[in-house]
C-alpha positions in Angstrom: 11.8 47.6 15.3 14.8 48.1 13.0 15.6 44.4 12.5 17.0 42.9 9.4 15.2 40.0 7.7 17.8 37.7 9.0 17.3 38.8 12.6 13.5 38.5 12.1 13.9 35.0 10.9 16.1 34.0 13.8 13.6 35.6 16.3 10.7 33.7 14.7 12.6 30.4 14.7 13.5 30.7 18.4 9.9 31.7 19.2 8.5 28.6 17.4 11.0 26.3 19.1 10.2 27.7 22.5 13.8 28.7 23.3 13.2 32.4 24.0 13.1 33.7 27.6 9.6 34.2 29.0 9.8 38.0 28.8 11.0 38.0 25.2 8.4 35.4 24.2 5.6 37.7 25.6 7.0 40.6 23.7 7.0 38.5 20.4 3.4 37.5 21.1 2.4 41.1 21.4 4.2 42.0 18.2 2.5 39.3 16.2 -0.8 41.1 16.0 0.8 44.2 14.5 3.7 42.9 12.4 2.6 40.9 9.4 6.3 40.2 8.4 7.0 38.6 11.8 3.7 36.6 11.6 4.7 35.4 8.2 8.1 34.3 9.4 6.6 32.4 12.4 4.2 30.7 10.0 7.1 29.7 7.7 9.0 28.2 10.6 6.0 26.2 11.7 5.6 24.8 8.2 9.4 24.2 7.9 9.7 22.2 11.2 6.5 20.1 10.9 8.1 17.4 8.6 10.9 16.9 11.1 8.3 15.1 13.4 8.9 12.0 11.3 12.2 11.6 13.0 10.5 10.1 16.0 7.4 8.1 16.7 4.4 10.0 18.0 3.8 9.8 21.8 0.4 10.5 23.2 0.5 12.9 26.2 -0.8 11.7 29.6 -4.4 12.3 30.4 -3.1 14.1 33.5 -1.1 16.6 31.5 -3.5 19.4 31.0 -4.9 19.4 34.6 -1.3 19.7 35.7 -0.6 22.6 33.3 -3.7 24.4 34.3 -2.9 24.0 38.0 0.7 25.2 37.5 -0.5 28.3 35.6 -3.0 29.2 38.2 -0.5 28.7 41.0 2.1 30.8 39.2 -0.5 33.6 38.6 -1.5 33.5 42.3 2.0 33.6 43.6 3.2 36.3 41.2 0.1 38.5 41.6 -0.4 38.3 37.9 -3.9 38.0 36.4 -5.1 34.4 35.7 -4.5 33.2 32.1 -7.5 33.8 29.9 -9.5 30.8 28.9 -9.0 31.6 25.2 -5.2 31.6 25.7 -5.4 28.2 27.3 -7.6 27.0 24.5 -5.2 28.3 21.9 -2.4 26.3 23.5 -4.6 23.2 23.5 -5.3 23.6 19.8 -1.6 24.0 19.1 -0.9 20.8 21.0 -3.8 18.9 19.3 -3.3 20.1 15.8 0.5 20.1 15.4 2.5 16.9 15.7 5.7 18.7 16.4 5.7 18.4 20.2 4.1 14.9 20.2 6.9 13.7 17.9 9.6 14.7 20.4 9.8 11.3 22.1 13.4 11.5 23.2 15.6 14.3 24.5 18.2 13.6 21.8 15.6 14.1 19.1 14.4 17.3 20.7 18.0 18.6 20.9 18.5 17.6 17.3 15.5 19.6 16.1 16.6 22.7 18.1 20.1 22.6 16.7 19.1 21.7 13.2 16.4 24.4 13.1 18.8 27.1 14.3 21.2 26.1 11.6 18.5 27.0 9.1 18.4 30.6 10.2 21.0 31.4 7.5 19.9 29.1 4.7 21.8 28.6 1.5 20.2 30.3 -1.5 17.7 29.2 -2.7 17.3 27.5 0.6 17.5 24.0 2.0 15.1 21.6 0.5 16.0 18.7 2.7 17.3 18.3 6.2 19.1 15.3 7.8 20.0 14.9 11.4 22.8 12.3 11.6 22.6 10.4 15.0 24.8 7.8 16.6 23.1 4.4 16.3 24.0 3.4 19.9 22.5 6.3 21.8 20.7 8.3 19.1 22.8 11.4 20.1 22.8 13.9 17.3 26.3 14.5 15.8 25.9 16.2 12.4 23.3 18.1 10.4 23.0 17.9 6.6 21.3 20.6 4.5 20.6 19.9 0.9 19.5 23.0 -1.2 17.4 23.2 -4.3 20.5 24.1 -6.4 22.1 20.7 -5.6 24.4 22.1 -2.9 24.9 20.2 0.3 26.3 21.4 3.7 27.5 19.0 6.4 27.8 20.7 9.8 29.1 19.1 13.0 27.2 19.7 16.2 30.3 18.7 18.2 33.7 17.3 17.6 34.2 13.6 16.9 37.2 11.8 18.3 39.0 10.0 15.5 41.7 7.4 16.3 45.1 7.5 14.8 45.4 6.3 11.2 41.6 6.6 10.8 39.3 9.1 9.1 35.6 10.0 8.8 34.0 9.2 5.5 30.7 10.6 4.3 28.2 8.5 2.3 24.8 8.7 0.8 22.4 6.2 -0.8 19.0 6.8 -2.5 16.2 4.3 -2.3 16.8 2.6 -5.7 20.6 3.0 -5.9 22.8 -0.1 -6.2 24.9 0.9 -3.3 26.2 3.9 -1.2 28.2 6.6 -2.9 31.1 8.3 -1.1 30.9 12.0 -0.7 34.5 12.2 0.6 36.5 12.4 3.8 35.3 15.0 6.3 37.1 16.8 9.2 35.7 15.9 12.6 35.1 19.5 13.7 34.6 21.5 10.6 31.7 22.1 8.2 32.0 21.0 4.6 30.1 22.2 1.5 29.7 19.9 -1.4 28.2 20.0 -4.9 25.9 17.1 -5.9 26.1 17.8 -9.6 27.1 14.2 -10.5 24.3 12.6 -8.4 20.5 12.3 -8.7 18.5 15.0 -6.7 18.1 14.3 -3.1 14.9 12.5 -2.3 12.8 11.8 0.8 14.3 9.1 3.1 17.6 9.2 1.2 20.2 7.7 3.5 23.3 9.6 4.7 25.9 8.2 7.0 29.4 8.8 8.4 31.7 5.8 8.9 35.1 5.3 10.4 37.6 4.3 7.7 41.3 4.0 7.1 43.1 7.4 6.9 43.0 7.5 3.1 39.4 6.4 2.9 37.6 3.1 2.2 39.8 0.9 -0.1 36.7 -0.8 -1.7 34.6 2.2 -2.6 32.0 0.9 -0.1 31.8 1.4 3.7 34.1 -0.9 5.5 34.2 0.5 9.1 31.6 1.0 11.8 28.7 3.5 11.2 29.2 6.4 13.6 26.3 8.6 12.5 23.3 7.9 10.3 20.0 9.6 9.2 17.4 9.9 6.5 16.5 13.0 4.5 13.3 14.9 5.4 11.8 17.5 3.1 11.5 20.9 4.8 10.3 23.1 1.9 
């Protein structure tokens, strides 16, 4: 395989997230035993995504889940004429489920979608790489709207996952607040459909659970230096490396 490191990282990320087509996933599984670099990238993605489970409360799977999975796998094998799944393969999947909180933490569809989109944005990380990730979600329906990446060199990238409708004579303003800060600090106005890169040189380093939010403000920004309009999107920083 003549893949670049970037392509290898993307393939590993999609494999860990489970977004690959079945045939491609089987191909990756076969390659893992013989390609240490691919195995290392898969391991790195698993470590990177695990902290994001804190975005949602854990949910225990139903006691009927594994019998249903086993039955479905056996039926699929019988219908397709393929050999039955080996016991050690099923056991490996059970260990994955039991040992990693990633899939238990995906309590809602919005959070699951947020993780997929946020993780894919990490495929091309800023050098020296994102240290914190924030998924900004709408308070009303928890729909993901923006992703924040904060790198070790104090650079921050705000990326929209979709456009946001902004009324006339209004603007979106980006804010952050650390745990012990006196109040939120404005990071400026942002376009509803374009990514923005910022330097955080004048602020303390990003910390776990640091708050980020986007509010609806007058066209020239908040007149008070504090949020005055409704909160459209909000989230807390999670360390990813």
